[in-house]
Every structure is written in C-alpha cells, then in structure tokens.
One Martini backbone bead per residue (centre of mass of N, CA, C, O) as a GRO file, in nm:
protein
  313
    1MET     BB    1  12.448   8.968   6.720
    2TYR     BB    2  12.259   8.885   6.950
    3LEU     BB    3  12.273   9.156   7.104
    4LYS     BB    4  12.159   9.329   6.875
    5GLU     BB    5  11.883   9.190   6.866
    6ILE     BB    6  11.797   9.261   7.151
    7LEU     BB    7  11.831   9.584   7.117
    8THR     BB    8  11.611   9.559   6.848
    9LEU     BB    9  11.359   9.484   6.962
   10PRO     BB   10  11.041   9.503   6.938
   11SER     BB   11  10.778   9.609   7.067
   12SER     BB   12  10.479   9.482   7.234
   13ILE     BB   13  10.371   9.776   7.157
   14SER     BB   14  10.129   9.986   6.982
   15TRP     BB   15  10.026  10.294   6.884
   16CYS     BB   16   9.814  10.522   6.717
   17GLU     BB   17  10.038  10.668   6.617
   18LEU     BB   18  10.196  10.758   6.351
   19ASP     BB   19  10.476  10.653   6.206
   20TYR     BB   20  10.685  10.894   6.102
   21PHE     BB   21  10.501  11.160   6.037
   22LYS     BB   22  10.658  11.416   6.164
   23SER     BB   23  10.925  11.232   6.172
   24GLU     BB   24  11.216  11.049   6.070
   25TYR     BB   25  11.331  11.016   6.391
   26ILE     BB   26  11.029  10.990   6.508
   27ALA     BB   27  10.782  10.779   6.561
   28GLU     BB   28  10.628  10.930   6.817
   29TYR     BB   29  10.589  11.249   6.863
   30TRP     BB   30  10.378  11.312   7.096
   31ASN     BB   31  10.463  11.085   7.291
   32THR     BB   32  10.750  11.195   7.324
   33LEU     BB   33  10.699  11.491   7.414
   34THR     BB   34  10.509  11.422   7.676
   35GLY     BB   35  10.735  11.290   7.859
   36ILE     BB   36  10.829  11.561   8.001
   37PHE     BB   37  10.608  11.566   8.226
   38LEU     BB   38  10.737  11.349   8.407
   39CYS     BB   39  10.997  11.501   8.467
   40ALA     BB   40  10.862  11.756   8.585
   41SER     BB   41  10.716  11.613   8.819
   42SER     BB   42  10.975  11.514   8.957
   43ILE     BB   43  11.115  11.787   9.005
   44TYR     BB   44  10.887  11.927   9.165
   45ALA     BB   45  10.867  11.713   9.391
   46TYR     BB   46  11.156  11.736   9.495
   47PHE     BB   47  11.128  12.043   9.591
   48LYS     BB   48  10.864  11.978   9.772
   49ASN     BB   49  10.996  11.770   9.995
   50ASP     BB   50  11.203  11.904  10.194
   51GLY     BB   51  11.426  11.663  10.226
   52ILE     BB   52  11.286  11.386  10.190
   53ALA     BB   53  11.454  11.090  10.159
   54THR     BB   54  11.228  10.872  10.108
   55LEU     BB   55  11.150  11.014   9.809
   56TYR     BB   56  11.396  10.994   9.619
   57TYR     BB   57  11.359  10.726   9.461
   58SER     BB   58  11.080  10.791   9.329
   59ASN     BB   59  11.179  11.045   9.173
   60VAL     BB   60  11.389  10.899   9.001
   61LEU     BB   61  11.194  10.698   8.868
   62LEU     BB   62  11.016  10.913   8.727
   63PHE     BB   63  11.240  11.026   8.553
   64ILE     BB   64  11.302  10.759   8.407
   65VAL     BB   65  11.025  10.731   8.279
   66GLY     BB   66  11.048  10.981   8.101
   67ILE     BB   67  11.293  10.883   7.939
   68GLY     BB   68  11.176  10.608   7.851
   69THR     BB   69  10.932  10.720   7.701
   70MET     BB   70  11.082  10.881   7.484
   71MET     BB   71  11.252  10.641   7.375
   72PHE     BB   72  11.024  10.446   7.308
   73HIS     BB   73  10.854  10.638   7.108
   74ALA     BB   74  11.104  10.698   6.918
   75THR     BB   75  11.172  10.364   6.856
   76LEU     BB   76  11.017  10.094   6.937
   77VAL     BB   77  11.188   9.949   7.169
   78TYR     BB   78  11.208   9.715   7.418
   79ILE     BB   79  11.432   9.832   7.606
   80TRP     BB   80  11.271  10.108   7.638
   81GLN     BB   81  11.010   9.993   7.745
   82LEU     BB   82  11.132   9.899   8.015
   83LEU     BB   83  11.219  10.193   8.105
   84ASP     BB   84  10.913  10.264   8.131
   85GLU     BB   85  10.769  10.028   8.298
   86ILE     BB   86  10.937   9.935   8.547
   87PRO     BB   87  10.959  10.209   8.705
   88MET     BB   88  10.652  10.238   8.730
   89LEU     BB   89  10.618   9.992   8.914
   90LEU     BB   90  10.833  10.073   9.134
   91ILE     BB   91  10.688  10.319   9.245
   92VAL     BB   92  10.441  10.179   9.368
   93ILE     BB   93  10.607   9.988   9.547
   94GLU     BB   94  10.748  10.214   9.705
   95TYR     BB   95  10.495  10.335   9.831
   96TYR     BB   96  10.412  10.073   9.974
   97ARG     BB   97  10.669  10.045  10.145
   98ILE     BB   98  10.639  10.305  10.306
   99LEU     BB   99  10.362  10.241  10.437
  100THR     BB  100  10.454   9.938  10.562
  101THR     BB  101  10.766  10.022  10.687
  102GLU     BB  102  10.814  10.342  10.759
  103LEU     BB  103  10.534  10.359  10.904
  104LEU     BB  104  10.369  10.370  11.219
  105LEU     BB  105  10.072  10.394  11.138
  106ILE     BB  106  10.025  10.088  11.062
  107ASN     BB  107  10.031   9.991  11.377
  108HIS     BB  108   9.726  10.133  11.440
  109ILE     BB  109   9.616   9.916  11.237
  110GLN     BB  110   9.400   9.682  11.075
  111ILE     BB  111   9.597   9.519  10.820
  112TYR     BB  112   9.657   9.378  10.517
  113THR     BB  113   9.982   9.271  10.410
  114ILE     BB  114  10.242   9.276  10.167
  115ASN     BB  115  10.535   9.179  10.071
  116TYR     BB  116  10.718   9.371   9.856
  117THR     BB  117  10.922   9.149   9.753
  118ILE     BB  118  10.713   8.982   9.598
  119ILE     BB  119  10.659   9.193   9.375
  120TYR     BB  120  10.952   9.203   9.266
  121SER     BB  121  10.948   8.903   9.145
  122PHE     BB  122  10.773   8.991   8.880
  123VAL     BB  123  10.968   9.147   8.699
  124PRO     BB  124  11.127   8.916   8.545
  125ILE     BB  125  10.867   8.789   8.432
  126ILE     BB  126  10.780   9.028   8.256
  127ILE     BB  127  11.035   9.035   8.081
  128ALA     BB  128  11.029   8.723   7.983
  129SER     BB  129  10.737   8.709   7.845
  130TYR     BB  130  10.815   8.810   7.562
  131TYR     BB  131  10.947   8.525   7.467
  132ILE     BB  132  10.667   8.396   7.446
  133HIS     BB  133  10.480   8.674   7.426
  134PRO     BB  134  10.406   8.998   7.371
  135LYS     BB  135  10.113   8.997   7.491
  136LEU     BB  136  10.192   8.882   7.766
  137GLN     BB  137  10.359   9.123   7.859
  138VAL     BB  138  10.128   9.323   7.866
  139LEU     BB  139   9.947   9.172   8.071
  140MET     BB  140  10.154   9.152   8.302
  141PHE     BB  141  10.201   9.452   8.342
  142GLN     BB  142   9.910   9.551   8.382
  143GLY     BB  143   9.847   9.363   8.621
  144GLY     BB  144  10.078   9.459   8.812
  145LEU     BB  145   9.995   9.758   8.820
  146VAL     BB  146   9.704   9.731   8.923
  147LEU     BB  147   9.772   9.578   9.184
  148SER     BB  148   9.956   9.799   9.306
  149ILE     BB  149   9.744  10.026   9.310
  150ILE     BB  150   9.540   9.885   9.492
  151LEU     BB  151   9.728   9.853   9.737
  152PHE     BB  152   9.788  10.149   9.777
  153PHE     BB  153   9.490  10.259   9.812
  154TYR     BB  154   9.407  10.066  10.037
  155THR     BB  155   9.615  10.170  10.244
  156CYS     BB  156   9.535  10.468  10.238
  157TYR     BB  157   9.243  10.429  10.329
  158ASN     BB  158   9.305  10.300  10.610
  159ILE     BB  159   9.472  10.528  10.723
  160ASN     BB  160   9.264  10.760  10.685
  161ALA     BB  161   9.032  10.619  10.855
  162ASN     BB  162   9.246  10.625  11.129
  163LEU     BB  163   9.348  10.915  11.204
  164ASN     BB  164   9.157  11.006  11.429
  165LYS     BB  165   9.230  10.781  11.628
  166ILE     BB  166   9.531  10.845  11.644
  167PHE     BB  167   9.516  11.139  11.736
  168TYR     BB  168   9.337  11.081  12.005
  169LYS     BB  169   9.539  10.884  12.131
  170ILE     BB  170   9.788  11.101  12.158
  171ASN     BB  171   9.593  11.288  12.277
  172PRO     BB  172   9.508  11.415  12.597
  173PHE     BB  173   9.189  11.474  12.473
  174ASN     BB  174   8.988  11.224  12.444
  175TYR     BB  175   8.831  11.345  12.695
  176VAL     BB  176   8.561  11.566  12.759
  177LYS     BB  177   8.428  11.790  12.981
  178LYS     BB  178   8.109  11.867  13.028
  179PHE     BB  179   7.973  12.196  13.093
  180ASP     BB  180   7.813  12.435  13.281
  181HIS     BB  181   7.834  12.775  13.229
  182LYS     BB  182   7.684  12.876  13.491
  183THR     BB  183   7.839  12.673  13.716
  184LEU     BB  184   8.098  12.504  13.634
  185ASN     BB  185   8.008  12.205  13.628
  186THR     BB  186   8.075  11.893  13.606
  187ALA     BB  187   8.007  11.624  13.401
  188SER     BB  188   7.972  11.388  13.203
  189ASP     BB  189   8.120  11.187  12.997
  190ILE     BB  190   8.216  11.266  12.652
  191GLU     BB  191   8.236  11.160  12.318
  192LEU     BB  192   8.351  11.339  12.053
  193SER     BB  193   8.364  11.444  11.765
  194LEU     BB  194   8.571  11.615  11.579
  195ASN     BB  195   8.382  11.866  11.524
  196ASP     BB  196   8.256  11.889  11.805
  197ARG     BB  197   8.513  11.959  11.957
  198TYR     BB  198   8.577  12.212  11.805
  199ARG     BB  199   8.312  12.370  11.866
  200TYR     BB  200   8.314  12.341  12.173
  201ARG     BB  201   8.575  12.493  12.241
  202TYR     BB  202   8.509  12.762  12.086
  203ARG     BB  203   8.244  12.837  12.220
  204TYR     BB  204   8.356  12.861  12.516
  205LYS     BB  205   8.590  13.047  12.464
  206TYR     BB  206   8.423  13.300  12.337
  207LYS     BB  207   8.148  13.312  12.512
  208TYR     BB  208   8.264  13.233  12.830
  209ASN     BB  209   8.608  13.305  12.796
  210LYS     BB  210   8.709  13.603  12.719
  211LYS     BB  211   8.894  13.679  12.984
  212ARG     BB  212   9.083  13.467  12.912
  213SER     BB  213   9.422  13.416  12.827
  214SER     BB  214   9.348  13.117  12.803
  215ARG     BB  215   9.283  12.792  12.695
  216ASN     BB  216   9.016  12.634  12.859
  217THR     BB  217   8.942  12.321  13.027
  218PHE     BB  218   8.796  12.014  13.124
  219TYR     BB  219   9.000  11.760  13.305
  220ASN     BB  220   8.960  11.569  13.557
  221ASN     BB  221   8.852  11.827  13.730
  222ASN     BB  222   9.047  12.015  13.560
  223VAL     BB  223   9.214  12.302  13.474
  224ILE     BB  224   9.335  12.337  13.137
  225ASP     BB  225   9.554  12.395  12.885
  226THR     BB  226   9.455  12.406  12.516
  227THR     BB  227   9.634  12.549  12.311
  228LYS     BB  228   9.803  12.317  12.185
  229SER     BB  229   9.566  12.137  12.100
  230ILE     BB  230   9.434  12.332  11.897
  231ASP     BB  231   9.678  12.375  11.716
  232GLU     BB  232   9.708  12.071  11.642
  233PHE     BB  233   9.430  12.039  11.521
  234LYS     BB  234   9.465  12.242  11.288
  235LYS     BB  235   9.706  12.098  11.162
  236TYR     BB  236   9.568  11.826  11.113
  237ILE     BB  237   9.332  11.926  10.932
  238LYS     BB  238   9.509  12.042  10.708
  239ILE     BB  239   9.650  11.775  10.627
  240LYS     BB  240   9.395  11.601  10.579
  241THR     BB  241   9.273  11.778  10.356
  242TYR     BB  242   9.513  11.745  10.165
  243ILE     BB  243   9.489  11.439  10.135
  244LYS     BB  244   9.200  11.429  10.025
  245TYR     BB  245   9.245  11.595   9.771
  246HIS     BB  246   9.475  11.408   9.646
  247SER     BB  247   9.315  11.146   9.646
  248TYR     BB  248   9.096  11.223   9.446
  249GLN     BB  249   9.281  11.326   9.222
  250GLY     BB  250   9.450  11.067   9.185
  251ILE     BB  251   9.220  10.872   9.118
  252TYR     BB  252   9.096  11.019   8.874
  253LEU     BB  253   9.353  11.040   8.700
  254LEU     BB  254   9.435  10.735   8.694
  255MET     BB  255   9.169  10.624   8.584
  256PHE     BB  256   9.167  10.793   8.329
  257SER     BB  257   9.440  10.694   8.224
  258LEU     BB  258   9.366  10.391   8.199
  259VAL     BB  259   9.137  10.430   7.997
  260VAL     BB  260   9.301  10.570   7.777
  261TRP     BB  261   9.511  10.350   7.742
  262ASN     BB  262   9.307  10.119   7.652
  263ILE     BB  263   9.178  10.262   7.415
  264ASP     BB  264   9.445  10.303   7.257
  265ASN     BB  265   9.510   9.992   7.248
  266HIS     BB  266   9.211   9.860   7.144
  267TYR     BB  267   9.088  10.150   7.000
  268CYS     BB  268   9.218  10.254   6.733
  269GLN     BB  269   9.287  10.607   6.646
  270HIS     BB  270   9.485  10.803   6.447
  271TYR     BB  271   9.342  11.097   6.523
  272ILE     BB  272   9.407  11.008   6.828
  273GLU     BB  273   9.616  11.121   7.111
  274LEU     BB  274   9.577  10.952   7.395
  275HIS     BB  275   9.864  10.886   7.508
  276ALA     BB  276   9.946  11.180   7.559
  277ILE     BB  277   9.732  11.223   7.780
  278TRP     BB  278   9.842  11.009   7.973
  279HIS     BB  279  10.105  11.157   8.041
  280ILE     BB  280   9.977  11.407   8.174
  281THR     BB  281   9.785  11.274   8.388
  282THR     BB  282  10.004  11.100   8.523
  283SER     BB  283  10.185  11.329   8.624
  284LEU     BB  284   9.964  11.442   8.813
  285GLY     BB  285   9.903  11.181   8.972
  286MET     BB  286  10.196  11.140   9.084
  287TYR     BB  287  10.200  11.400   9.245
  288SER     BB  288   9.969  11.326   9.435
  289CYS     BB  289  10.106  11.076   9.554
  290ASN     BB  290  10.347  11.228   9.670
  291GLU     BB  291  10.175  11.410   9.863
  292ILE     BB  292  10.056  11.185  10.031
  293ILE     BB  293  10.321  11.066  10.138
  294ARG     BB  294  10.435  11.328  10.256
  295SER     BB  295  10.203  11.370  10.462
  296TYR     BB  296  10.243  11.104  10.614
  297ILE     BB  297  10.532  11.166  10.706
  298ILE     BB  298  10.464  11.418  10.868
  299LEU     BB  299  10.266  11.281  11.061
  300ASN     BB  300  10.454  11.063  11.165
  301ASN     BB  301  10.670  11.258  11.287
  302TRP     BB  302  10.471  11.404  11.473
  303PHE     BB  303  10.368  11.157  11.633
  304LYS     BB  304  10.653  11.056  11.733
  305SER     BB  305  10.687  11.299  11.944
  306ASN     BB  306  10.476  11.121  12.087
  307LYS     BB  307  10.477  10.880  12.328
  308ASN     BB  308  10.182  10.758  12.272
  309PHE     BB  309  10.249  10.636  11.985
  310TYR     BB  310  10.400  10.366  12.113
  311ILE     BB  311  10.151  10.240  12.189
  312ASN     BB  312  10.108   9.921  12.078
  313VAL     BB  313  10.385   9.876  11.884
   0.00000   0.00000   0.00000
C-alpha cells in the first residue's frame, strides 16, 4: 500500500491548462501532445550527429524527457514529473561535462570550472525535497536548472571568445610578413586581426600574384605555400559562424522558454496554453545546444590533429 501511495503522489506543480477538459483520459491535452516535439528534436539531432558517440547519452536523455513530459502532463503524477525534470537537468550537466572534461579546447583558456559530479549530488536532494514541501521541490529544481544553464553558456562563451587565439596558436602562420608588392621586399612583422589576415592574403594573391600556380606568402623571409592554411581558415570561419548562429538562437529560445514557463506557473490564465509553447521552443533550443556541442567536438578533433595543439596542455 505504501508503494502504491508513492507511485500515485500528485505532482508538485500544476499548469494552466484545464485538467481533463479535452479528454477524460489525458489531464492536460495540449501539454501532453506537444511533448512529442522533444522526442522529435532528439531523433533529428541523433541522425545529425554523424556518429559522434559523445553526444549519444544527451540525445537519449532528451528523448526520455519527451516521454516523461507526455506521461507527466497526461497523469499529473509526481513519479512521471521526475522523469520529465531530472533528465532535463542531466542533459545540461552532460553538456557541461563534455565541455570541461572531453574537450582539450578548455585547456587553452583560463576559466574557472566546477566538477560536474558536484552538480549531480543535488539530484537526490531535489527529489527528496518534495517530502518536505512540494513548493520547495519546484524551487530546488528550477534553481538547479538555471544554475546549470548559466554554467553551460558561461563555458561556451569563454571557449568561443578564445577560438581565434587557439586557431592561430596551432596554425603555422601566426605572424605574417607584410611586403611591398612593387619590390617584394619583406618589411617588419605585424600581427593582423582575423579578418585583416584573410583580406591581406587574398588581396595579394589575386591582385599581385595572378600568375602563380600556388598561393604564396612570406614567412621568416621565405616564400611558402599557404594553400592549406587558407583552406583551413575558410573551414574554421564556417564552423565558427555556425556556432555563433546557434549560440544566439539557443540563448534567445531558452530565455524565452524560461519566461513562458514562469508566466504559466505564476500568472495562470486558463485560456492561454503557454506551457505547450515552452515544449516547442525548448525542443528547438535543445537542438541548437546540441549543434553547438557537436561543432565544438568537430573543432576539437580537427585541432587535435595538429601537434601544436598539445603545447602547454
């Protein structure tokens, strides 16, 4: 009997949608239905990962969130609420773990990190807080989720801010000799910004070296082929632009989702199904987070192929 009571405990939170209004079998019809978007986001991300095993666990967790979400809103039972909330928290912790332990990128920047196992220790506290007071469980979960999201985006921001430095550290053309195109005499060393280097190389390549079969520049008073360097630069810019796009998209979607979530929680209006919108925007935001991590893994593996990447690691 005690086990049955535990399995049928009511959820610690109720949403604005009228219970059993659309169906006598489903408590919150639209909240249950839109949970399928989370499962779809997980499946699409899985096939987009191109076999990157590191992201397998997070994709499985997102799929479990989708199942837990549908079961939670269909029954409003606490055990299904946990299947919705806990995997959601574990996904963000898993992303943070990948950034801080799996990627060597983190070793090339100065950043304060927290051992992800410490965050895991809060999970049983969140679960047990329900038995103290249901509202405490809500606050504990929301606080833990927000903290994990802040840590995740803080780490992403610091990695992204240092990508240029890491790229030019492992690239053999950290310093380019600027030369007079009329005399082709080397001048003093100058360190150019990312875009300046790009324009500089292409300007001299096309305007003054049209007859050359290879892409050449001056480095340490020697003419060397920069074909591979330019191609790598273009590849790097493409990946970094992709990361920037999904970073902004992920931040905007997740922030909007959190606002909608709290409005629906604290300022309930039965005629607005805001929590269903949260499911849709969150599924898109989680896909963007997956793409950010996937891009970092691609960059990390690419940089690892260069022996200079291991300097000072």
